[in-house]
N, C-alpha and C positions, 0 to 999 in steps of 0.2 A: 504494500500500500504506500502510495505517495502522499505526503502531507500529514497533518496532525490528526489524531483520532477524534471521533465524536466523544463529547463528554457525557458520561452516563449519568445524567441527572434529569429530573423532571421539573426542576425549578428554573423557569425562564426569567431572565431579567427584563423588566418592563419599565424603562426610564420614562419620566414625564416629559411630554413635548407640548404642554399647554401654551407655552409662550412662543412657540416656533412660528415664524411668519409663513413658512411653507405650508403649515396646516391650513392657513387661510386660502392658499392657492388650491389645495386639494379640495376644499369645500366648494370652490367656484366651479371646478370641472366635474365634480361628482354628480352623476345623473341617477344614481341608485346603486345598491350593492350588487356587484357582479357575482353570480353564483356559479360554482363549478357544475358541469354537466353530471347528472347522476349516473353512477356506474352500475350497470346491470349485473346481478350475480351470475357467475359462470355456471353453466349447466354441466353436470357430471357426464363425461363422455365415456362410452365403453371402449376400452382399448382393443383394437383389432389384433387377431392372432397372426403372427408373421412366421415365415419359414425360418428354419435354423440358420441357413446361410444368408439370410436377408438382413442387412444392418438396419437398426432402428434410426430413423432420421428425425431429428428435431430441429425446429427453426425458431429463432428469436428475432428475426428481422421483420420489424413492423413498418419499415420505411414506405411500402406501398400505401399504408393508411395515412401517411403524411406527405403524399406527393413526392416521395423520394428522400425526404429528410430523415436520416437515420440517427439512432441513439448513440451518443458518444460514451465509450466505456473507460477511456483513459485520457490523461492530460495531454499526451502527445498529439491527440486528434483535435485538440481545442485550438484550431487555427482557421483563419478565414471566416466565412459567414456561418453564424450559429444562431440558435434560438434557445430561450430558456423556458421550459415547460413546467407549470405547476398543475398538479391534478391531472385531469383528463382532457387533453387537447386545448388547454388554455395557456397562452404565452404572455410573457412580460412585454408590455407595449410602451414605447417611448412617446412622450408628449413634447410639443414644441416649446414648452416652458422649462424643459430640463428635468422634469419629474417622470415618474413611471407609475403605471397602473397594471392590473391584470386584465388582459383582453378577454373578450367573450369566447365561449367554446367554438371550435371549428368543427365542421362536418367531417365525416370520415372521407379520406382521400384528399383533403386540403392541407396545404402547408401553411406556415406563418405568413402574415401580411408584411409588407415592407417595413412598417413601423415596429414590427416585432423581430426584426433581423438585426443582429449585432455583428461587429467585426472583432475577432479575438486575435490577440498577439501573445505568444508565449515569451516571457522575459526571463524565466529560470526553470529549473527542474520541477518547481512546485507552484509557481505563480504565473498569472496571465494579466493582461489588461484588456478592457472591453471598450469599444467605441459604438455609440448609438448611430442610427441612420441619419441623425442631424449633425454628425461629424464631431461630437464632443465625447470626451472620455468619462466613463462611469467612476464616481467617487462616493465617499460617505462623509456626511458632515457631523458636527458635534452633537446633533440631535438624533443620530443614527439613521437619518434619512438618506436613501440612495438618490443621487442626482447625476446629471450629465451636463456639466457647464464649463468644463476646463478643456483647454486645447493642448495641454502638455501632461506628461506622465510624471507623477511624484509618488511619495509613499502612500498617499490616500487613494491613488488610482490603481493600486496593486491588489489583486484578488487571488485567493487560494482555493481552488476546487478540491474537495475532499471526497475521494472514492473509497468506500468501505462497505463490505457485505452486500454488494450489488445495490448500494444506495449512494446518492450523491448530494452533497450540500456545498454551499458556496460561502466561504469566510471572507469578511471584509477586513480593511486595515485596522478596524477597532477590535479585531479578534472575536467578532460576533457573526452569527450566521444570518443570511438573508431570509426574509419571509414576506408574506403579504399582510399588511396591517388590517386587522378586522374592522377598524372604524373608518379608515379612509380608502381602503383598497389600494393604497400606495405601497411601493417597495421600500422596505426598511431593513436594517441590519441590527437587530436588537436582542437576539437570543444567544446566551452564552453556551447553550447546549443545543445539539441537533436532535430534534424530534420530528414527528411526521409532518408538521407544518413547514419544516425547513427543507424537506427532501424535494429535489428537482430532477429534471432530465435535461441534459444538453442535447440539442439536435443539430446536425450539420448537413449541408448539401454539397460539400466538397468531395473530391475523390478520396476514397478510403485508402488506408495504409496497406491493406491487403490486395490492392489493385482493382477492387470492384468499384467501378465508376458509378457515382450516384446519379439517379435519374433526375434530369433537370426539370424544374417546375414547368407546367404547360405554358405559362406566360413567357418563359425564357427560351422557347424553341422557335427557331427561324432567324432571319436577318436582324441586324440591330434596329432597323426601322420597324420591323414587325414586332419586336420585343417591346419597344416603347409604345407602340399602338396598343398592344395587349394590355399593358399596365394602365394606360390612359383610359381604356374602355372599362377597366375594373374599378378605378378610383375617381375618375373625373365626373363632376356633375354636368349634366347636359341641360342647362336652363334654356338654351336656344336650340336644342336638339342638333347641335353641330359639334363634331369632334375637334378638339383643339390640341395641336401638337406644338412642341417647342420649335422655335424658328432657328435655334442654334444647331450647329453642324452635328449630324447623327454619328459622325466618326467618334465623338466623345463617348457615346454609349458603347460602341464596339470596344474602345480602349478600356473603359471601366469594367466591362464584362471580363476581359482578359486579365486585368489586374486584381479582380476580386472585390470591387466596390460598386457593383452595378446598382443595387438598391439605393445606395446613398446618392449616386448621380441622378437616377431617375426621380427620386424624391425631391432633389434640389431643382431639377428642371420643371417639375410640376409646381413646386412652391413659387417659382418665379412667375408663373402664369396666374397665380392666385385663384386656381380653380379646383384644387384638390379638396377632398373631404376633410382631411386632417391638417393640411398645411394652411398657413396664414401669411 
């Protein structure tokens, strides 16, 4: 195991944040408590009898259920585009004010939205940095709130993924694990021990270390111009029933896809047109 072990304690530290100005920002954007999709109990299946010379095949690859986004099992795979999943098909979503909430559940076969995609950089054997789609690095403030408002990496922008017993938790620079705040639905790092509310899944759509190439999302298949058109159709409002595309050179999109920051570039291009659902 790489990283520090989970602390075996059921007492979670809950610091007061009553005076935090970011709480006021959370209250403005909150439209209601986001609920995790209910998980249906698994039905007991009868195991089929197999021949003696026939090997038993088991598969844990659920990437088709996430449009090709596969579950990361070790820190070496935490590079490039990733998503952070809490519960069942719910991903951490970046807001344009530098805060985070838990996005709504996705349907089976869907991957994360562009606002739910981060760029990960490994900086040591145990730590990584994370950048949101708005081009800012994730950090933790003195009130334990996770924000993305810095343009450089310092001690507060370093994160330690902890893999243990087929579970994953993410430790911040304050040595506390991230979770979704029950009152604000925002992302905070306030637990000194890792329990079920801190367990996450990292998902990636980059090529796997074992050589298996991840299936690209449907929106990212085709030429650079077709890719941008696909995302515009998915996220742009059509008040005048006309599709609006950026007038900037589409070569930038092709280059961004090759360099691994496609979502960030497309989000920026849509933001400049002031026509995206989430951009302003």
